[in-house]
C-alpha positions as CSV (number, residue, x, y, z in Angstrom):
1,M,-3.2,43.3,51.4
2,M,-3.8,41.0,48.4
3,N,-4.0,37.3,48.8
4,Y,-1.6,36.1,46.1
5,R,-2.7,32.5,46.3
6,H,-6.2,33.5,45.5
7,Y,-5.0,35.8,42.7
8,G,-2.9,33.1,41.1
9,H,-5.8,30.6,41.2
10,E,-8.1,33.1,39.4
11,M,-5.4,33.7,36.8
12,M,-5.6,30.1,35.8
13,G,-9.4,30.4,35.9
14,G,-9.7,27.1,37.6
15,Y,-8.7,25.3,34.5
16,H,-5.3,24.0,35.6
17,W,-6.3,20.5,34.5
18,F,-6.8,21.7,30.9
19,G,-3.0,21.2,30.3
20,F,-3.4,17.5,30.9
21,V,-6.1,17.4,28.1
22,W,-3.6,18.9,25.7
23,V,-0.9,16.4,26.7
24,F,-3.5,13.6,26.2
25,I,-4.4,14.9,22.7
26,A,-0.7,15.1,21.7
27,I,-0.1,11.6,22.8
28,V,-3.1,10.3,20.8
29,L,-2.0,12.2,17.7
30,V,1.5,10.7,18.0
31,I,0.1,7.2,18.3
32,A,-2.2,7.8,15.3
33,V,0.7,9.1,13.1
34,V,2.9,6.1,14.1
35,F,-0.1,3.7,13.3
36,L,-0.6,5.3,9.9
37,I,3.1,5.1,9.0
38,V,3.2,1.4,10.0
39,K,0.1,0.7,7.9
40,V,1.5,2.5,4.8
41,M,4.8,0.6,5.2
42,Q,2.9,-2.7,5.4
43,N,0.9,-1.9,2.3
44,K,4.0,-1.0,0.3
45,Q,5.7,-4.3,1.5
46,Q,2.6,-6.3,0.4
47,E,2.6,-4.6,-3.0
48,N,6.3,-5.5,-3.5
49,N,5.7,-9.1,-2.5
50,Q,2.8,-9.7,-4.9
51,P,3.7,-11.0,-8.4
52,K,2.7,-8.6,-11.1
53,Q,0.2,-10.8,-12.9
54,S,-0.9,-8.2,-15.4
55,H,2.6,-7.9,-16.7
56,T,2.9,-11.6,-17.1
57,K,-0.4,-11.8,-18.8
58,K,0.6,-9.2,-21.3
59,E,3.8,-11.1,-22.0
60,E,1.9,-14.3,-22.5
61,N,-0.6,-12.6,-24.8
62,N,2.2,-11.0,-26.8
63,A,4.0,-14.4,-27.1
64,L,0.7,-16.0,-28.2
65,N,0.1,-13.3,-30.8
66,I,3.6,-13.8,-32.2
67,L,3.0,-17.5,-32.3
68,Q,-0.3,-17.1,-34.1
69,E,1.4,-14.8,-36.6
70,R,4.2,-17.3,-37.3
71,Y,1.6,-20.0,-37.7
72,A,-0.5,-17.9,-40.1
73,K,2.7,-17.2,-42.2
74,G,3.3,-20.9,-42.4
75,E,6.5,-20.9,-40.5
76,L,5.2,-23.5,-38.0
77,T,3.5,-26.9,-38.6
78,D,0.3,-27.8,-36.8
79,E,2.2,-29.9,-34.2
80,E,4.8,-27.2,-33.5
81,Y,2.0,-24.6,-33.1
82,E,0.0,-26.8,-30.7
83,H,3.1,-27.7,-28.7
84,K,4.4,-24.2,-28.3
85,K,0.9,-22.9,-27.5
86,S,0.5,-25.5,-24.7
87,V,3.9,-24.5,-23.3
88,L,3.0,-20.8,-23.3
89,K,-0.3,-21.4,-21.6
90,G,1.3,-23.7,-19.0
91,E,-0.8,-26.8,-19.9
């Protein structure tokens, strides 16, 4: 008669612990995905909190260009030009 316990053990090939390895790998993958999602969210939040300096610099340069054009056309006096220029530059 066949020994079923022995037969069942050989069906698993002695690798019954291998299932635990897959569980461990799955847990590590879930932790890694959660970690990556948190990092992406933090980066997005930091981007939203930082002032957009390049946009402000463009506006400042545009305003200075307009001021220089008005001064060149003679629409502003020297004092008006210097005062408005210092205001725009934040001096």
